[in-house]
N, C-alpha and C positions, 0 to 999 in steps of 0.2 A: 180382413186379417191385417193388411198393411196399415189400415187406419188405426187399428187397435195398438199396433206397435208404435205408431207415430204419437198417439195420444199418451201412451205409457211413457214414452221418451220425454214428451213435453212436461208431463206431471213430475218427472224425476229431476227436472232442472231446479237447482237451488237459487236463491236470490243472489248469492255470491257469484255463481256461474253466469247468471243473467247480467250482473254488473260487468263481468269480464268480457261478455260479448259487446257491451257498450264501450269498454276500454279498447278492445280490438278494432271496433268500427271507427273510433276516434283516431287511432293511430293510422288506419288506412286512409281516412279522410284527410288527415294532415299531410300524409305522403302524396296523395294524388291531387287534391285540390290546392294545397298550399305549397307543395314541392319541398317540404321539410324532410331532408335525409330520406328520400323515398326508397333507396336501395336497402335500407335497414328497417325503417318504421313500417313499411308495407308488409314485409315478411313477418315481422314481430307481431303486427296486428292480426294478420291472418292466422298465425300460429297460436295466438292467445285464444282465438275462437276454437281452433282445432282441439287443443289440449283440455278445453273445458266442456266439450260435448260429453253427455252422459255415457259412461263406458267407452270412452274414446279409444279407437283402435290405433292411435298414434303413440300411445303410452302403454307400458306393460300392464297386463290385466289377466285375471283368471275368469274365464267364461264357463258357465255350467254346460257340461256336455262337450266342451272343446278343450278345456284345460288352459294352461298358461300360454298366452301369445305375446310376442315381443313387438312393441310399438317402434316405428321408425324414428320418431322425434326423440324418444327416450334413448334409443340406441345411439343416435348421432350425438346426443348430449354426453352419454357415458364415454363414448370413444373419442370424440373431438374436443371436449371441454373438461369433463371431470377427470378422466384417466390420464390425459396427456397435455391438456391446454393447447392442443395443436392448432385449432382454428384461429384463435387470436394471434398466436405467434406467426403463423404462415401469412396472415394478413399484413403483418409488419413488413414482410419482404416487399409486398406490393406498394405499401405506403412509402417505404424508403426509396423505391425505384421512381416514384412520382416527384420526389422533392429535389429541388435545386438549391443547394446550400451556398451558391455563389454570392448572393447579396449579404449573407452572414459572414462569409469568409472575407469579403471585401471590406467589411466594417465589423471587426471582431468584438468591439465593445457592446454590440447588440446582444451578445451572450448574457450580459448582466440582466437584461430585461426578461429573458426566458427563465432565469433562476428566480428573480424577484416575483414573477407572476404565479409562482407555485405556492405562495404563502397561504392562500386560501385553503389548500389541502390540509395543512397541519393545524390551522386554526379550527377548521371544521371537525377534525378528529377530536380535538379537545372539547368542542361544544357537544359532539355526539356522546362522548364519555360522560359529560356532565348531565346529559339528558337520560342516562341510564343504559345506553348500549354497552355491551362488553367491548373490550379493547379491539378484538379482531373485527367485529362488525363495524366499530367506529372507524377503524383504519380503512376498511373497505368503502365505507360511505364517504370518507374524506377524499378518496381518490377520484370521486366524481368530478372534483374540481380540476383534475388534470385536463378536462375538456377532450378526452381521448377515450372513446368507447371501448376499443380492444383492451387498453390498459385497465380500465375499470372492471371489465369482465374477468380478465386474467387474475388480477390481484384479489378480487372477491372470491374467485374459485380456489386459488391457492390457499387463501386464508380460511376457506370453508365457511364463508359467511352464510348466515341464514336468510339473506335478503338479496340473492344474486339477481333475481328477476326485477325487483324494484330498482336496484342499483343500475342495471342495464337500461331500463326504460328511462330513468332520470338522466343518465349520462347522454344517451342519444337524443332524447327530447330537448335537453338544454343545449346540446351542440347545434341542433337544428334551429334553436331560438336565439343563437348568438346575435343576429342582426337586431333583435328586440332587447335582449338583456344588456348587452354591452353599452349601447348609447345611454341607457338609463343609469348604469353604474358609473360611467365616465362623467356624465353631467353632474352627478352627485358631488364630485370632488374637483371639478375644473370650472373655469370661467370661459366665456366665449373668447376673450382675449388670449387665454392660454391655448385654446384649441386652434387659434389662428396663427400660432407661431410657425414660421416657415423654416424648413430645414433644406439646405442645398445638398443634393446627392452627387457625389463624385464617384463614378464607377471605377473602382480599383481593379487592377488586373489580377485575376485568379488563375494561376497556371494549372495545366492538366495534372501535373505531378501533385500539386497541393490538393486538388479535388480527389485524387486517388488515395493519398496518404490520410486525409482527414477522417474518413469512416473507420479506417483501421486504428488510428490514434484514439478516436473517441471511444471505441470499443475497449481498447486496452485500459485507458484511464478510468472509464466507468467500471470496468471489471475489478480494478484494484481498489477503487474507492467504495463501491457497493457491489460485491460479487453477485448478489441476488439479482442484479439488474442485467446480467450478461445476456440472458435469453431475450429480454426485451430490447435492449440497446443493440445487441449483436445482430438480431434478425433485421432490425430497422437499417442498420449500417450495411449489412450484407446486401440488402436491396439497393441501397444507394451506390455501393461499389459496383454492382452490376450495371447501373446506369452510367457511371462515370468512367469505367475502365476503357470504353470505346471499342471493345472487341466482342461484346455480347449484346449487340443491339436488338436482335430478335428475342433474346431472353428478357431483356429489359422491357420490351413492349409486351411480352407475355405476362410478366410480373405486374405491370401497370394495368393491364386490361383483363385478360382471361383469368389469371390467378386471383387478382383482387376482386373481380366481379363474382367469381364462383364462390370464394370463401365468404364474401360479404353476404351473398344470397343464402348460403347454408347457415352462417352464423346467426343471421336474423331469425330464421324460423326455428333453429335449434335452441336458442336462448329462451324461446317461449315456453320450453318445458318447465322452467322455474316460475312461470306466470300462472300456474294452476291456482284456482280461486282460493282453496283452503290455505295457501301460503301467501298469496298476494294481497287479498282483501283483508288488511289489518290496519290498525292505527299506526303501526310502525312504518308502513308504506307511505302514509301521508307525511309522517315525520321525515322520512328519507327524501321525499320530493322537496320538502322545505329546506332540508339541510343541503341537498344538491344545489338548489338555487342559491343558497347562501354561499356555498363554496365558489360558484361561478362569479358572483358579485365581489366576494372578497379577493379573488384572484385578480380581477380587473382593477379593483380599487388599489390593491397592493402594488401592482405594476405602475399605476399612475403616480402614486405617492412616492415610489422609489425614484421615478424620473424627476419629480419635483425636488426631491432631496438632492439629486445630482446637479440640478440647475443652480442650487445655492453655491456650488463650487466651480461652476462651469462658465467659461466666457461665451462659448457658442451654445445658446440655449437649445434644449431638446423639447420638442413638442411632447408634453406629458402623456398624450394619448398613445404614443409609441410604447409606453410601458404596458398598457393594456393589451397590446398585440402579442405580448409574451406568453399568452395561453396557447394551447396546442391546436385549437380549432383552425387548421390551415386549409384553404386560404381565406376562409370567411372573415376571420377577425381582421386581417390586413385590409380587406375590402371595406369593412365597417369604418376603420380608421381613415382610409382615403376619403370615403364619402363624408364623414363628419368634418374632416379638415377642409373640404371644399364647401361645405355648408357655412363654415365660419369665415372662409376666404376663398372665393372661386378660383383664385390663382395658386392656391396652396396644394402641392402634390407631395403626399407622404407615403405613397404606395411602396416604393422600394425599401425605405427605412422600416415600414411596418412588416413587409415580407421577411426581412432579415430577422426582426424580433420574433415573428411568427414561427419561422422554421427553428429558431433557437428554442422556442417553447415546445416544439415537437420533441427535441432531444431532452429538454429539462423534464418534461412530463414522464417520459419512460424511465429516466433516472430517478425521479421522485417515486415512481411505482416500485422501482428496485429498492430504494431506501426504505419504503414502507414494508416491503417483504423482509428486508434485512433485519428490521427491528421487531416485527410482529409474527414471523413464522414460528 
């Protein structure tokens, strides 16, 4: 009897579901064997298999003789993402608690690179519209260029995009592939001589008072400029305030570790609800993966070209690779820039400059997400 059920189950698997098992296996392999964003790709990969099993018990279904049953993954998606967007927002508290804005505050001009490196978001929105996506879907696709998975999930959910699963997979996959994508993009628009430019780092003093005022000030300014960004920026800055206030050390550690790890774990497997074969295996998914890659490349190139523009008017030359560190993939992008600088000149150390631009990109990406929401909600 059990063999009959097994055979019937196997026969009910569609080719699209079988393909999703392969996608899930690929994500798990990338997470375990390659170490690419394992905390997210592994749950997403396993979840992709779960939700595509015939009559899967993890999503809502009506079973003959039993009636309607509620699936845990669909319930988590409804409660934690669709109804309240709680999971991505709570994750921002943990991210904020992890970030040290000291290098940025010591060299405020690095804010410019965080802003410049978001250009790929808006260029990709225009490309997606030209390819036939509706405006809300195009805006959701463009935010992949933020290099910030939670922002991509939140924006696509608020805008009710039809492609949340594909957008989430693209965002997290390309975040994981930053060490491969960014060197390619940077080398397209720089010479070895430019990559070897040295920058001296003078550690400026950043007072405790400044560290405490900064997250409050950023939240207020962002809220006035783009009110829709308050939830994004506010939770990020709240996490940072917990870190910097000096009187909530245990809460800061909890936000950085237990909270961030728990939400990351649940978010990864929950977002797999939108990876059901009938919605995921489409030509639009392939287009979204291509547009997401384009957004990452355009962000990196935009940051580099902005740095080169500044060099036309600057006495002390900036290594143009610092501009590429203005994306939100912290701290991976900063490490890439440091490594590429040393490849061009073994005595070249760009890490602290790159870190400053990188944390600036973290702020700029959530503000960009808020701007997208402001215009397209």
